[in-house]
VMD Tcl script that draws the C-alpha trace (Angstrom):
set ca {
  {89.84 127.34 104.39}
  {90.77 130.64 106.54}
  {93.92 132.03 106.06}
  {95.74 133.87 108.50}
  {96.39 133.62 112.36}
  {92.99 133.94 113.79}
  {92.09 130.74 115.40}
  {89.11 129.00 114.32}
  {87.56 126.82 116.89}
  {86.41 123.30 116.09}
  {85.27 120.53 119.14}
  {87.47 117.71 117.69}
  {90.57 117.83 115.78}
  {91.66 114.31 114.63}
  {94.94 114.07 113.02}
  {95.23 111.13 110.62}
  {92.48 109.42 108.17}
  {93.04 105.92 108.53}
  {91.07 103.21 110.02}
  {91.52 104.97 113.19}
  {91.06 108.68 112.37}
  {88.33 108.50 110.03}
  {86.26 106.17 112.22}
  {87.03 108.59 115.53}
  {85.99 111.53 113.34}
  {82.73 109.64 112.17}
  {81.67 108.45 115.72}
  {82.08 112.30 116.96}
  {80.40 113.63 114.35}
  {77.52 111.31 115.04}
  {77.21 112.62 118.28}
  {77.21 115.79 118.00}
  {80.69 117.16 117.75}
  {82.14 119.29 114.81}
  {85.04 117.52 113.26}
  {88.16 118.40 111.68}
  {90.15 115.55 110.02}
  {93.72 116.36 109.00}
  {95.70 113.77 106.65}
  {98.81 114.58 104.63}
  {98.09 111.51 102.20}
  {95.16 109.84 101.21}
  {92.00 109.32 103.06}
  {92.05 105.78 104.58}
  {95.44 105.74 105.68}
  {98.05 102.49 105.05}
  {95.25 100.06 105.66}
  {93.26 101.13 102.33}
  {96.11 102.71 100.72}
  {99.32 100.86 101.11}
  {98.30 97.71 103.33}
  {95.24 95.78 103.97}
  {93.35 96.49 101.03}
  {95.71 96.70 98.44}
  {97.69 93.42 99.48}
  {94.55 91.44 99.95}
  {93.45 92.25 96.52}
  {96.87 90.90 95.01}
  {96.49 87.72 97.15}
  {93.06 87.17 95.65}
  {94.49 87.55 91.93}
  {97.65 85.05 92.68}
  {95.00 82.94 94.33}
  {92.94 82.69 91.42}
  {95.94 82.65 89.06}
  {97.02 79.54 91.12}
  {93.72 77.59 91.03}
  {93.40 78.37 87.39}
  {96.78 76.75 86.94}
  {96.25 73.46 89.08}
  {92.61 72.78 88.50}
  {93.42 69.49 87.03}
  {92.61 67.45 89.98}
  {89.18 68.59 89.86}
  {88.82 67.72 86.18}
  {89.26 71.22 84.72}
  {92.04 71.84 82.72}
  {92.97 75.64 81.25}
  {95.30 76.38 78.65}
  {97.41 79.47 78.19}
  {96.79 80.58 81.56}
  {98.71 83.88 81.97}
  {99.03 86.77 84.19}
  {98.70 90.63 82.95}
  {100.01 92.12 85.86}
  {99.33 95.65 84.51}
  {95.65 94.62 84.34}
  {96.19 93.25 88.06}
  {97.55 96.44 89.17}
  {94.82 98.50 87.63}
  {91.85 95.93 88.64}
  {93.71 96.62 92.48}
  {94.12 100.42 92.40}
  {90.57 100.33 91.37}
  {89.72 98.80 94.49}
  {91.52 100.97 96.64}
  {90.13 104.15 94.73}
  {86.58 102.66 95.50}
  {87.12 102.20 99.10}
  {88.79 105.48 99.47}
  {86.01 107.37 97.71}
  {83.86 105.62 100.12}
  {85.55 107.15 103.14}
  {85.20 110.48 101.52}
  {81.51 110.30 100.89}
  {80.97 108.94 104.74}
  {82.79 112.01 105.99}
  {81.12 114.47 103.62}
  {77.83 112.81 104.63}
  {78.41 113.21 108.32}
  {79.55 116.83 107.80}
  {83.06 116.44 108.83}
  {85.76 118.96 107.64}
  {88.69 117.15 105.77}
  {92.00 119.00 105.39}
  {94.51 117.48 102.94}
  {97.87 118.46 104.67}
  {100.09 118.67 107.57}
  {99.18 119.39 111.33}
  {101.53 120.37 114.14}
  {100.70 121.24 117.96}
  {101.20 125.07 118.85}
  {100.13 124.49 122.53}
  {97.81 121.89 124.20}
  {94.63 123.61 122.68}
  {95.71 124.70 119.19}
  {97.09 123.40 116.10}
  {98.31 124.88 113.03}
  {97.39 122.85 109.50}
  {98.90 123.45 106.38}
  {99.63 122.23 102.66}
  {101.64 124.07 99.93}
  {98.53 126.22 99.39}
  {96.80 127.01 102.49}
  {97.40 127.42 106.14}
  {94.90 127.48 108.90}
  {94.99 127.65 112.81}
  {92.93 125.61 114.76}
  {91.52 125.66 118.53}
  {90.33 122.32 119.78}
  {88.30 121.24 122.72}
  {89.42 117.88 121.90}
  {92.09 116.05 119.87}
  {92.56 112.51 118.40}
  {95.82 111.70 117.42}
  {96.03 108.89 114.91}
  {99.13 109.05 112.78}
  {99.56 105.35 112.33}
  {102.91 103.71 111.38}
  {105.48 103.26 108.81}
  {107.59 100.20 107.93}
  {110.58 99.89 110.17}
  {113.85 101.01 107.71}
  {117.00 98.86 108.54}
  {120.20 100.47 108.51}
  {121.91 98.11 106.56}
  {118.99 98.15 104.16}
  {118.15 101.50 103.53}
  {114.62 101.69 101.06}
  {115.48 102.90 97.60}
  {116.27 101.29 94.38}
  {115.96 97.61 94.63}
  {115.36 97.43 98.16}
  {111.68 97.74 99.01}
  {109.38 98.33 101.99}
  {105.78 96.60 101.63}
  {104.45 99.90 99.96}
  {106.97 99.88 96.95}
  {106.40 96.33 96.58}
  {102.69 96.75 96.07}
  {103.10 98.89 93.42}
  {105.71 97.00 91.28}
  {104.86 97.12 87.77}
  {105.79 93.86 86.61}
  {106.22 90.70 88.27}
  {110.13 90.17 89.39}
  {111.87 87.11 88.53}
  {113.48 86.77 92.15}
  {113.11 88.37 95.66}
  {114.52 87.76 98.84}
  {112.20 88.65 101.85}
  {113.75 89.77 105.14}
  {111.30 88.97 108.02}
  {109.13 85.84 107.90}
  {106.28 87.50 109.63}
  {102.70 88.14 108.24}
  {103.75 90.81 105.76}
  {106.69 88.84 104.65}
  {104.68 85.70 104.00}
  {101.71 87.14 102.57}
  {103.58 88.86 99.79}
  {106.38 86.58 99.30}
  {103.78 83.75 98.73}
  {101.58 86.29 96.46}
  {104.88 86.68 94.51}
  {105.68 83.04 94.27}
  {102.68 82.39 93.01}
  {103.17 84.83 90.18}
  {106.16 83.27 89.68}
  {108.82 84.96 91.23}
  {111.61 82.99 92.95}
  {111.29 83.85 96.49}
  {113.76 83.25 99.42}
  {112.47 84.19 102.88}
  {114.99 84.81 105.25}
  {113.64 84.56 109.07}
  {115.46 85.21 112.25}
  {113.46 82.81 114.41}
  {113.39 78.94 114.03}
  {110.16 79.27 112.32}
  {108.18 81.48 110.17}
  {105.27 83.63 111.26}
  {106.88 83.57 114.89}
  {103.76 84.97 116.72}
  {101.78 81.61 115.64}
  {102.50 78.36 117.27}
  {104.21 75.52 114.77}
  {101.22 73.42 114.46}
  {99.60 76.57 112.65}
  {103.01 77.52 110.86}
  {103.76 74.30 109.63}
  {101.03 74.23 107.12}
  {102.06 77.48 105.26}
  {105.82 76.54 105.53}
  {104.43 73.19 103.64}
  {102.56 75.40 101.08}
  {105.45 77.62 100.82}
  {108.01 74.37 100.09}
  {105.24 73.14 97.38}
  {105.87 76.86 95.79}
  {109.72 76.36 95.97}
  {109.97 79.12 97.93}
  {113.20 78.74 100.14}
  {112.89 79.47 103.96}
  {115.87 80.28 105.52}
  {115.40 80.03 109.48}
  {117.75 81.21 112.25}
  {118.85 83.82 109.46}
  {120.57 87.10 110.22}
  {120.35 89.74 107.23}
  {123.73 91.61 107.23}
  {124.02 93.83 104.73}
  {123.19 94.26 100.88}
  {125.17 95.00 97.64}
  {123.21 96.96 94.20}
  {124.63 96.36 91.10}
  {122.50 96.99 88.03}
  {119.40 95.50 87.94}
  {120.24 92.92 90.83}
  {120.97 92.94 94.75}
  {122.84 90.68 96.81}
  {122.13 89.98 100.50}
  {124.50 88.70 102.89}
  {123.48 86.79 105.83}
  {124.47 84.35 108.51}
  {123.14 81.35 109.79}
  {124.59 79.93 112.80}
  {127.56 82.24 112.37}
  {128.20 80.66 108.87}
  {128.26 83.77 105.91}
  {126.09 83.18 103.08}
  {124.88 85.49 100.01}
  {121.46 85.07 98.02}
  {121.14 87.38 94.80}
  {117.77 88.81 93.62}
  {116.20 91.40 91.40}
  {114.74 92.95 94.61}
  {114.68 92.77 98.59}
  {111.49 93.16 100.35}
  {112.13 94.30 104.17}
  {109.11 93.36 106.53}
  {110.80 93.58 109.97}
  {107.84 95.24 111.46}
  {106.32 98.77 111.66}
  {107.18 102.11 113.69}
  {104.83 104.80 115.33}
  {104.35 107.76 113.30}
  {105.07 109.92 116.80}
  {108.74 111.03 115.86}
  {107.61 113.39 112.63}
  {106.72 116.96 112.61}
  {103.63 117.07 114.98}
  {105.66 118.76 117.72}
  {103.63 116.52 120.24}
  {106.36 118.38 122.86}
  {104.33 121.72 122.49}
  {101.23 119.90 123.45}
  {102.69 118.41 126.18}
  {101.92 114.77 125.29}
  {104.71 112.77 126.38}
  {105.88 109.65 124.21}
  {106.92 106.29 126.04}
  {109.04 103.52 125.09}
  {109.49 102.43 121.38}
  {107.60 105.65 120.67}
  {104.58 104.59 121.75}
  {102.05 107.21 123.57}
  {100.82 105.82 126.82}
  {97.21 106.10 127.23}
  {94.50 105.15 129.63}
  {91.59 102.84 129.23}
  {89.59 105.97 127.29}
  {92.42 106.45 125.21}
  {93.49 109.62 126.74}
  {97.15 110.70 126.98}
  {98.90 112.48 129.82}
  {96.99 115.69 128.41}
  {93.36 114.38 129.16}
  {91.74 116.45 126.27}
  {94.40 114.55 123.49}
  {93.74 111.22 123.05}
  {95.94 108.63 121.05}
  {94.68 105.72 118.83}
  {95.76 102.87 116.98}
  {99.56 102.13 115.99}
  {100.88 104.84 118.19}
  {99.47 103.38 121.26}
  {100.20 100.11 122.78}
  {99.25 96.61 121.53}
  {99.01 94.89 118.05}
  {99.33 97.29 114.92}
  {95.93 96.28 113.54}
  {93.62 98.22 111.85}
  {90.39 96.88 113.63}
  {92.13 97.61 117.15}
  {92.27 101.26 116.00}
  {88.80 101.30 114.96}
  {87.91 99.79 118.06}
  {89.99 102.34 120.11}
  {88.50 105.32 117.64}
  {85.21 104.65 119.00}
  {85.79 104.40 122.45}
  {87.73 107.78 122.41}
  {85.04 109.62 120.51}
  {82.33 108.26 122.68}
  {84.45 109.46 125.83}
  {84.59 112.87 124.33}
  {81.12 112.88 124.05}
  {80.49 111.76 127.72}
  {79.67 108.32 127.28}
  {81.17 105.97 129.91}
  {83.35 104.36 127.19}
  {86.63 102.28 127.98}
  {88.50 99.85 126.15}
  {88.17 95.84 126.81}
  {91.29 94.12 125.26}
  {89.68 90.76 126.14}
  {89.92 89.51 122.23}
  {91.85 90.68 119.50}
  {91.71 88.60 116.61}
  {94.55 88.42 114.13}
  {94.48 87.15 110.76}
  {97.53 85.91 108.64}
  {96.55 86.04 104.62}
  {98.79 83.30 103.86}
  {98.11 79.99 102.05}
  {96.29 78.41 103.83}
  {95.04 81.23 105.86}
  {95.77 81.25 109.82}
  {93.63 83.30 112.47}
  {93.54 83.42 115.96}
  {92.02 85.17 119.18}
  {92.65 84.68 123.07}
  {95.39 82.53 124.59}
  {97.12 79.77 122.72}
  {97.46 76.51 124.12}
  {100.95 77.36 126.05}
  {99.60 80.50 126.90}
  {96.70 79.38 128.80}
  {98.76 76.67 130.55}
  {101.31 79.22 131.67}
  {98.59 81.06 133.34}
  {97.57 78.16 135.29}
  {94.76 77.23 133.20}
  {93.69 73.63 133.65}
  {93.27 73.22 129.77}
  {91.16 71.08 127.58}
  {91.52 71.41 123.72}
  {89.38 70.20 120.65}
  {90.52 70.09 117.32}
  {89.28 68.89 113.88}
  {90.82 68.52 110.71}
  {89.21 70.57 107.51}
  {89.75 66.98 105.89}
  {86.80 65.21 107.49}
  {84.44 68.17 106.75}
  {81.99 67.96 103.58}
  {82.12 71.56 102.58}
  {86.09 71.76 102.82}
  {86.21 68.45 100.53}
  {84.01 69.97 98.28}
  {85.93 73.30 97.95}
  {89.22 71.15 97.26}
  {90.32 72.81 100.29}
  {91.19 69.97 103.07}
  {94.50 71.42 104.51}
  {94.12 72.69 107.86}
  {92.10 72.51 111.08}
  {90.20 74.37 114.06}
  {91.57 74.26 117.40}
  {89.75 75.34 120.31}
  {91.31 75.90 124.06}
  {88.89 75.93 126.58}
  {89.17 76.07 130.35}
  {88.32 72.03 131.57}
  {86.83 72.80 134.90}
  {84.23 75.30 133.25}
  {84.28 74.39 129.64}
  {84.80 78.45 128.92}
  {86.35 79.11 125.70}
  {89.77 81.25 126.07}
  {91.28 80.76 122.91}
  {90.52 79.81 119.17}
  {92.80 78.98 115.87}
  {91.74 78.05 112.82}
  {94.46 77.36 109.76}
  {92.69 76.86 106.66}
  {90.28 77.89 104.12}
  {88.30 81.10 105.31}
  {89.98 81.20 108.44}
  {89.58 84.86 108.06}
  {85.78 84.45 108.36}
  {85.49 81.40 110.76}
  {87.66 83.45 113.49}
  {84.66 85.63 113.73}
  {82.18 83.49 115.80}
  {85.49 82.32 117.97}
  {85.83 85.92 118.75}
  {82.31 86.68 119.69}
  {82.17 83.43 121.65}
  {85.41 84.19 123.82}
  {83.91 87.78 124.05}
  {80.76 86.73 125.59}
  {82.15 83.97 128.00}
  {80.88 81.15 125.64}
  {81.39 77.54 126.92}
  {82.30 74.61 124.92}
  {78.86 73.20 125.24}
  {77.30 76.21 124.00}
  {79.59 76.02 120.53}
  {78.45 72.37 120.71}
  {74.80 72.74 120.77}
  {74.54 75.83 118.47}
  {72.89 74.55 115.17}
  {75.73 74.96 112.20}
  {74.32 75.45 108.58}
  {75.33 72.38 106.55}
  {77.30 71.84 104.67}
  {79.77 74.96 105.83}
  {83.29 75.24 107.06}
  {81.43 76.51 110.39}
  {80.84 72.83 111.30}
  {84.50 72.14 111.88}
  {84.03 74.47 115.12}
  {81.21 72.70 116.16}
  {83.09 69.47 115.52}
  {86.12 70.47 117.29}
  {84.15 71.63 120.38}
  {82.32 68.10 120.61}
  {85.80 66.81 120.36}
  {87.11 68.83 123.32}
  {83.76 67.42 125.35}
  {84.50 64.04 124.49}
  {81.88 63.03 122.45}
  {82.91 63.94 118.69}
  {80.29 62.61 116.07}
  {82.50 62.90 113.13}
  {85.71 61.77 114.23}
  {86.89 58.19 116.14}
  {89.07 57.72 118.58}
  {88.07 60.13 121.04}
}
mol new
graphics top color blue
foreach p $ca { graphics top sphere $p radius 0.5 }
foreach p [lrange $ca 0 end-1] q [lrange $ca 1 end] { graphics top cylinder $p $q radius 0.2 }
display resetview
């Protein structure tokens, strides 16, 4: 690393090494650019280190524990099933280490420079990078900002002590006896359900009238039913007011329709959304980059900010804060920098909740399609009528297809049930390619698989279901 104040020239400076930043760096390097990636934390960003990957590891461990305890219905019993939570955490951390190590190898293999430290703009073409031991000044032709987001901290529930963000919750060294989860969105439900399976008494406080408010009730109701089976108390229309920590516990005060209530637990997990990391020490104003509403940077279809050679991607630009959206935008930005005619097309961005059962959706919901004036037809097929689902003992759920009745073109697809996170790929590709219900129904689906449910739902929408009566 060059020490001093002489600028080192670089084609592309990427700030942030999450699923947006490292993907942008690799794609830019593939296209012949010299690239420097700067990140003050670990490679892989929130997704690999404090989000997607570690949470799914814990979810998988909790699911396997749950299956081991309740296998008697399919003839399997096990005595003394127990959780070694330290071992679970060790396994989870090992997965994270492999993932981040893999990113490091990919960056090295693409001859991308990596600086572990912070970056701040000096002007619109230069930035200083630094850490405790070294500093350098870079002159860049292009920059891609991919600094991600962080959990929103409520003033009345400041993180620390017994009040956790998702980051601290994933690092707990022991299973809490009790936990209050503020926010019944996807992070709150995923983690709340996971700890409930490990044996934690969980209370979820959700402000709207149902959990997972981003999805329609017919989907989220199956998750709500399973939460009830786990004895998770879900309080809807609940507004958290404040907290008081005392020793090893914390008491939360909340109101429901004006009535004040209290609940005490070992920990409070606050999951009320994420805030873009554009308010830090980047000195965006020195680069002339404008920040818009809610701290988000406005960009065009190529990812360019108001400063054309500076791009922004991922959680810091409008749209859902999803890793796969960030990676998609990363490739578009890198290709645009390289002179390719790439632009974003947000026709479909799938969303997945790794709850039990899983929920996944893409495109328009039934109500959204109707609101757009689309003459809709809906096909819905239950897991319970599918042979593979029965053989997996996973019969809760359904696939729901929404299509334009006049043309048969698929406009939305939703899955609640086992492997919904994988089944949504077919529907995502279908909408992206303009597939019709007939395309899906006439596609030969392997038997016996859960994928057949999608075919059956399409046949139902067309009015000739083979595996369902009454249509």
